C-alpha positions as CSV (number, residue, x, y, z in Angstrom):
1,X,-5.3,42.5,-286.3
2,X,-2.0,42.9,-284.8
3,X,-1.8,40.5,-282.4
4,X,0.3,42.4,-280.2
5,X,-2.7,44.0,-278.8
6,X,-4.8,40.6,-277.6
7,X,-4.4,39.9,-274.2
8,X,-3.5,36.7,-273.0
9,X,-5.8,33.7,-274.1
10,X,-3.6,31.3,-271.8
11,X,-1.1,31.9,-269.0
12,X,1.2,29.2,-269.8
13,X,2.1,30.6,-273.0
14,X,4.0,33.3,-271.3
15,X,6.5,31.1,-271.0
16,X,6.6,30.5,-274.5
17,X,9.0,33.2,-277.6
18,X,6.2,35.7,-278.2
19,X,6.0,34.6,-281.8
20,X,4.9,31.1,-280.9
21,X,2.4,32.9,-277.6
22,X,1.3,35.4,-281.0
23,X,0.5,32.0,-283.2
24,X,-1.1,29.9,-280.3
25,X,-3.2,33.1,-279.4
26,X,-4.3,33.1,-283.2
27,X,-5.3,29.7,-283.4
28,X,-7.8,29.9,-280.6
29,X,-9.3,32.9,-282.3
30,X,-9.1,31.8,-286.2
31,X,-9.3,27.7,-285.7
32,X,-11.0,27.6,-289.5
33,X,-9.7,30.7,-290.7
34,X,-8.2,31.3,-294.2
35,X,-5.7,33.7,-294.4
36,X,-1.9,35.0,-294.5
37,X,0.1,35.5,-290.7
38,X,2.6,38.9,-291.5
39,X,5.6,39.0,-289.2
40,X,8.3,41.6,-288.9
41,X,10.9,42.4,-286.4
42,X,10.8,44.9,-283.7
43,X,12.8,47.6,-285.6
44,X,11.2,46.7,-289.2
45,X,14.3,46.6,-290.9
46,X,14.4,43.1,-291.9
47,X,12.4,41.4,-294.9
48,X,8.5,40.7,-294.1
49,X,7.8,36.8,-292.8
50,X,4.7,35.4,-294.3
51,X,2.7,32.4,-293.1
52,X,-0.1,31.0,-294.8
53,X,-3.2,29.0,-293.3
54,X,-6.2,27.3,-294.8
55,X,-9.4,26.5,-292.8
56,X,-7.0,26.7,-289.7
57,X,-4.4,24.5,-290.9
58,X,-0.4,25.8,-291.3
59,X,-0.1,25.2,-295.2
60,X,3.1,27.3,-295.8
61,X,5.8,30.2,-294.8
62,X,8.3,31.5,-296.0
63,X,10.3,35.2,-295.8
64,X,12.7,36.9,-294.0
65,X,16.6,37.5,-295.2
66,X,17.3,34.0,-296.9
67,X,14.2,32.6,-298.3
68,X,16.2,31.5,-301.5
69,X,18.8,29.7,-299.6
70,X,16.0,28.3,-297.4
71,X,14.2,27.0,-300.8
72,X,18.0,25.2,-302.1
73,X,18.3,23.6,-298.3
74,X,14.9,22.0,-297.9
75,X,15.3,20.4,-302.2
76,X,19.1,19.4,-300.8
77,X,17.9,17.4,-297.8
78,X,14.8,15.9,-299.9
79,X,16.0,15.3,-303.4
80,X,20.0,15.5,-304.1
81,X,19.8,14.3,-307.7
82,X,18.0,17.8,-308.2
83,X,19.4,20.6,-310.0
84,X,18.5,23.7,-308.1
85,X,19.7,26.5,-309.5
86,X,18.4,25.1,-312.7
87,X,14.9,24.4,-311.2
88,X,15.2,28.3,-309.7
89,X,16.3,30.0,-312.9
90,X,12.5,30.3,-314.5
91,X,11.2,31.6,-311.4
92,X,9.4,34.9,-310.4
93,X,10.7,35.7,-307.2
94,X,8.7,39.4,-307.3
95,X,5.5,37.2,-307.1
96,X,3.9,36.3,-303.9
97,X,4.8,32.6,-302.4
98,X,6.9,31.5,-305.3
99,X,8.7,29.2,-304.2
100,X,5.2,26.9,-304.0
101,X,4.9,27.5,-307.6
102,X,8.5,26.4,-308.5
103,X,8.0,22.9,-306.3
104,X,4.1,23.0,-308.3
105,X,6.3,22.7,-311.6
106,X,8.8,20.9,-310.3
107,X,6.1,17.2,-309.8
108,X,4.6,18.0,-312.7
109,X,7.5,17.9,-314.8
110,X,8.4,15.0,-312.5
111,X,11.4,16.5,-311.3
112,X,9.6,16.0,-307.7
113,X,7.6,13.2,-306.2
114,X,4.7,14.6,-304.1
115,X,6.1,13.1,-301.1
116,X,9.6,15.0,-301.5
117,X,7.5,18.3,-301.9
118,X,6.3,17.8,-298.9
119,X,8.8,17.0,-296.6
120,X,10.3,20.7,-298.3
121,X,7.3,22.3,-297.8
122,X,7.5,21.0,-293.8
123,X,11.3,21.2,-293.5
124,X,11.0,25.2,-295.0
125,X,7.9,25.7,-291.9
126,X,10.0,24.4,-289.3
127,X,13.2,26.1,-290.3
128,X,11.1,29.7,-290.5
129,X,9.2,29.3,-286.9
130,X,12.4,28.1,-285.4
131,X,13.8,31.5,-287.0
132,X,10.8,33.3,-285.6
133,X,10.8,32.0,-281.9
134,X,14.3,33.5,-281.7
135,X,12.9,37.0,-282.6
136,X,12.8,38.9,-279.3
137,X,9.5,41.2,-280.1
138,X,7.9,40.9,-283.2
139,X,5.2,42.3,-285.0
140,X,2.4,40.2,-285.8
141,X,-0.6,41.2,-287.9
142,X,-3.1,38.8,-289.0
143,X,-5.0,39.5,-293.2
144,X,-7.9,37.6,-294.1
145,X,-8.0,35.7,-297.5
146,X,-11.3,34.2,-299.7
147,X,-8.5,32.3,-301.1
148,X,-5.1,31.7,-301.6
149,X,-2.4,32.7,-303.9
150,X,-1.6,28.9,-304.4
151,X,-2.7,25.3,-304.2
152,X,-1.8,24.1,-300.9
153,X,0.2,20.8,-300.8
154,X,0.1,20.3,-296.9
155,X,-1.9,21.1,-294.2
156,X,-0.2,20.6,-291.1
157,X,-1.0,21.2,-287.6
158,X,-0.3,24.7,-285.9
159,X,0.0,23.4,-282.6
160,X,2.1,20.3,-283.2
161,X,4.2,22.2,-285.1
162,X,4.6,24.7,-282.4
163,X,5.3,21.9,-280.1
164,X,7.8,20.3,-282.4
165,X,9.8,24.4,-282.3
166,X,9.7,24.4,-279.1
167,X,10.8,20.7,-278.5
168,X,13.8,21.4,-280.8
169,X,15.0,24.5,-278.3
170,X,14.6,22.5,-275.7
171,X,17.1,20.4,-276.9
172,X,19.2,23.1,-277.6
173,X,18.8,24.4,-274.2
174,X,19.7,20.6,-272.6
175,X,22.5,20.4,-274.5
176,X,24.5,23.4,-272.9
177,X,24.3,25.9,-276.0
178,X,21.9,28.5,-274.4
179,X,24.4,30.6,-273.6
180,X,25.9,31.0,-277.2
181,X,23.4,33.6,-278.1
182,X,25.0,35.6,-275.1
183,X,28.8,34.7,-276.3
184,X,27.8,35.8,-279.8
185,X,26.0,39.4,-280.5
186,X,23.4,39.2,-282.9
187,X,23.5,35.2,-282.9
188,X,21.0,33.8,-285.5
189,X,21.5,30.3,-287.3
190,X,21.7,32.6,-290.2
191,X,25.1,33.9,-289.9
192,X,28.3,32.4,-291.1
193,X,30.7,30.8,-289.8
194,X,33.7,31.9,-291.3
195,X,37.9,31.7,-289.8
196,X,39.5,34.9,-288.2
197,X,42.5,33.6,-287.4
198,X,43.9,31.1,-289.8
199,X,48.1,31.5,-288.3
200,X,46.2,29.9,-284.8
201,X,44.2,27.4,-286.4
202,X,47.6,26.7,-288.6
203,X,49.5,26.7,-285.2
204,X,46.6,24.0,-283.8
205,X,47.7,21.9,-286.5
206,X,50.9,21.9,-286.9
207,X,51.1,20.9,-282.6
208,X,48.6,18.3,-283.8
209,X,46.2,19.7,-281.3
210,X,43.7,18.9,-284.3
211,X,44.7,16.2,-287.2
212,X,45.2,16.9,-290.5
213,X,41.8,16.0,-292.1
214,X,40.2,18.6,-289.6
215,X,42.5,21.5,-290.7
216,X,41.4,20.9,-294.1
217,X,37.5,20.3,-293.5
218,X,37.7,23.5,-291.7
219,X,39.3,25.4,-294.2
220,X,36.6,24.2,-296.9
221,X,33.4,24.7,-295.2
222,X,34.5,27.8,-293.1
223,X,34.8,29.9,-295.9
224,X,32.1,32.5,-294.8
225,X,29.8,31.4,-297.2
226,X,28.1,28.9,-295.8
227,X,25.1,29.9,-293.2
228,X,24.7,27.7,-290.0
229,X,21.9,26.5,-291.3
230,X,23.3,25.5,-294.5
231,X,26.5,23.6,-292.8
232,X,23.8,21.3,-291.3
233,X,22.8,20.2,-294.2
234,X,26.7,19.7,-295.9
235,X,27.4,17.9,-293.2
236,X,24.4,15.7,-292.6
237,X,24.3,16.6,-289.0
238,X,21.6,18.3,-286.3
239,X,22.6,21.7,-285.5
240,X,23.6,20.9,-281.9
241,X,26.4,18.8,-283.4
242,X,27.2,21.8,-286.1
243,X,27.8,24.1,-283.2
244,X,29.4,21.4,-280.6
245,X,32.1,21.2,-283.5
246,X,32.6,24.8,-284.3
247,X,32.4,26.0,-280.1
248,X,35.8,25.7,-279.0
249,X,37.3,27.4,-282.2
250,X,34.9,30.1,-281.3
251,X,36.1,30.3,-278.1
252,X,39.6,30.3,-279.2
253,X,38.8,33.5,-281.0
254,X,39.6,30.8,-284.1
255,X,36.1,31.1,-285.6
256,X,33.8,34.3,-286.5
257,X,30.4,34.9,-287.8
258,X,29.2,37.2,-290.4
259,X,25.7,37.8,-292.7
260,X,25.8,37.0,-295.9
261,X,23.5,37.8,-298.7
262,X,21.2,35.3,-299.9
263,X,21.2,34.0,-303.5
264,X,20.1,35.1,-306.8
265,X,19.7,33.9,-310.4
266,X,21.1,35.7,-313.1
267,X,17.8,34.7,-315.0
268,X,15.7,36.6,-312.6
269,X,14.6,40.0,-313.8
270,X,15.0,42.2,-310.8
271,X,12.2,45.2,-310.3
272,X,12.9,48.7,-312.5
273,X,13.1,51.1,-309.6
274,X,13.7,54.6,-310.2
275,X,17.6,56.1,-308.9
276,X,16.9,58.2,-306.2
277,X,18.8,61.0,-305.0
278,X,20.8,59.8,-301.6
279,X,21.8,63.5,-300.2
280,X,25.7,63.4,-298.7
281,X,25.2,63.7,-295.5
282,X,28.5,63.3,-294.1
283,X,31.9,61.6,-293.8
284,X,32.2,58.7,-291.0
285,X,36.0,56.8,-290.6
286,X,36.0,53.3,-289.5
287,X,39.4,52.6,-288.3
288,X,39.5,48.4,-287.6
289,X,41.9,45.9,-288.8
290,X,39.4,43.4,-290.2
291,X,37.5,44.5,-293.3
292,X,34.7,42.9,-292.4
293,X,33.6,45.6,-289.6
294,X,33.9,48.2,-292.2
295,X,31.7,46.2,-295.1
296,X,29.1,45.9,-292.1
297,X,29.7,50.0,-291.7
298,X,29.2,50.7,-295.4
299,X,25.5,48.4,-295.9
300,X,24.1,50.0,-292.6
301,X,25.3,53.9,-293.4
302,X,25.5,53.8,-297.5
303,X,22.4,53.7,-297.9
304,X,21.7,56.9,-295.6
305,X,23.5,59.4,-297.4
306,X,27.1,59.1,-295.3
307,X,30.5,57.9,-297.2
308,X,32.1,55.5,-294.8
309,X,36.3,55.5,-294.8
310,X,37.7,52.4,-294.4
311,X,41.5,52.4,-292.5
312,X,42.7,49.0,-291.8
313,X,46.1,49.9,-291.0
314,X,45.8,52.0,-287.7
315,X,49.3,53.1,-288.2
316,X,48.3,54.8,-290.9
317,X,45.3,56.6,-289.7
318,X,46.3,60.1,-288.5
319,X,47.4,61.3,-291.9
320,X,44.5,59.6,-293.7
321,X,42.6,61.6,-290.8
322,X,43.6,64.9,-290.7
323,X,43.1,64.8,-295.1
324,X,39.9,63.6,-295.3
325,X,38.6,65.4,-291.6
326,X,35.8,63.1,-291.0
327,X,32.8,63.7,-289.1
328,X,32.6,61.1,-286.8
329,X,35.4,58.0,-286.2
330,X,34.6,54.4,-285.1
331,X,37.8,53.5,-283.7
332,X,38.7,49.6,-282.8
333,X,39.9,48.9,-279.5
334,X,42.1,45.8,-280.5
335,X,45.0,46.6,-283.2
336,X,48.4,45.1,-284.5
337,X,50.8,48.0,-282.9
338,X,48.5,50.3,-280.9
339,X,45.3,50.0,-279.5
340,X,42.0,52.1,-279.4
341,X,42.8,54.1,-276.3
342,X,46.4,55.4,-277.4
343,X,45.3,56.4,-280.5
344,X,42.1,58.3,-279.0
345,X,44.3,59.8,-276.3
346,X,46.5,61.2,-279.1
347,X,43.9,62.4,-281.6
348,X,42.3,64.3,-278.7
349,X,45.6,66.0,-278.3
350,X,45.6,67.0,-281.6
351,X,43.5,70.2,-282.0
352,X,41.9,68.9,-285.5
353,X,39.9,65.9,-283.6
354,X,39.0,67.8,-280.1
355,X,35.4,68.0,-281.0
356,X,35.1,65.0,-283.6
357,X,32.8,62.2,-282.1
358,X,35.1,59.3,-281.6
359,X,33.4,55.9,-280.7
360,X,35.3,53.6,-279.4
361,X,34.6,49.5,-281.0
362,X,35.1,46.5,-279.2
363,X,33.9,42.6,-278.7
364,X,34.9,43.7,-275.1
365,X,32.0,45.5,-273.1
366,X,33.1,45.6,-269.9
367,X,32.6,48.5,-267.5
368,X,36.3,48.8,-266.9
369,X,36.4,48.9,-270.9
370,X,33.9,51.7,-270.6
371,X,36.1,54.0,-268.0
372,X,39.1,53.3,-269.9
373,X,37.7,54.1,-272.9
374,X,36.7,57.4,-271.3
375,X,39.1,58.7,-269.6
376,X,40.9,58.3,-273.1
377,X,38.6,61.0,-274.5
378,X,35.8,58.6,-276.7
379,X,32.1,59.9,-277.3
380,X,30.4,56.5,-276.4
381,X,31.3,52.9,-276.8
382,X,29.7,50.0,-279.2
383,X,30.0,46.4,-279.5
384,X,31.0,44.4,-282.4
385,X,29.7,42.8,-284.4
386,X,27.7,46.6,-285.5
387,X,24.2,46.4,-284.4
388,X,22.1,48.7,-287.1
389,X,19.7,50.0,-284.3
390,X,22.8,50.8,-282.0
391,X,24.6,52.4,-284.9
392,X,21.7,54.5,-286.4
393,X,21.0,55.8,-282.2
394,X,25.0,57.1,-282.4
395,X,24.0,58.7,-285.8
396,X,21.6,60.6,-283.7
397,X,23.1,61.1,-280.7
398,X,26.0,63.0,-282.0
399,X,25.5,64.1,-285.9
400,X,22.0,65.0,-284.9
401,X,20.6,62.9,-287.7
402,X,17.7,62.1,-288.6
403,X,17.8,58.6,-289.7
404,X,13.8,57.1,-290.4
């Protein structure tokens, strides 16, 4: 049953995020039901989320990009003495709700108490719900089940859990952090902060604007390997406190954010996948002094059959472009020794690049910037960090590429 097709049951729910509306509708319709709610994001690009109910009670929630990290965080928070890597080593990540099987085995082996297990599961559920409440247009479908694939360890009130999530979001807004989502494109707590401008941070330390202890701590924890969720556990503080401590550095351009992969165990068996031949659809150049942007472009484009030519040094870009002749160019706006406007203008004066689409990349997205980019001869404008959906729209627009 697709919940997005339902008529509103309670008009007051319209004030809530889409996911919370769906779940409130579900609670009204299936108060004593056993089953699974499957949630996907709007473009269905990320892994599904899976929420399990037993006789109308909430018993588990998992899925998304970082389900292993999420479990590890919850274990670290509620059972600090357990060896997480050892616990995960024998898991079967291909089985349904495998995390609960890991927890059940740990209880049987007296590595976790029942109280600890309940706290771990409840923390995981709350994190999943909070993440889903940030989704703009999730699609939810109900799958009735005769029996669950696991024995429930907790049975939570759906309404109370939703109320807790709404209260947490209200605290975030009352703390004055609601603007963060607008300031940082694609913001989620699954992003990992890193020091993008170490020189400026060193200047602050030398000028005693920050203490040497703060300087060392920032270098240690802001390594691009810990998500904001992770930092909340590592720093033993709320997400509000984490974000407040980082925000001044974000505003000054010292700290930026990046996506990182989920954890895996070397003992896990990888699914057998038949090799597929991806057609070579062309060459796309990415001229940006940040290697992270090129990595993100590769993650988006290479599975579609495109080769990504990464150019970090803008002054070497012209000779490289002339040699390789890409089918499309993504061009950073602000780089050392030059800028995207000047380079775009120069390329347009060269016969080879007069017809090649040139898309300006920038963290600034104002009307003046767009006008200047157009005057310099750019074909389009794309905000950073690159959004996969918008990148694919660019491909369809200029390369007539079918990416579905």
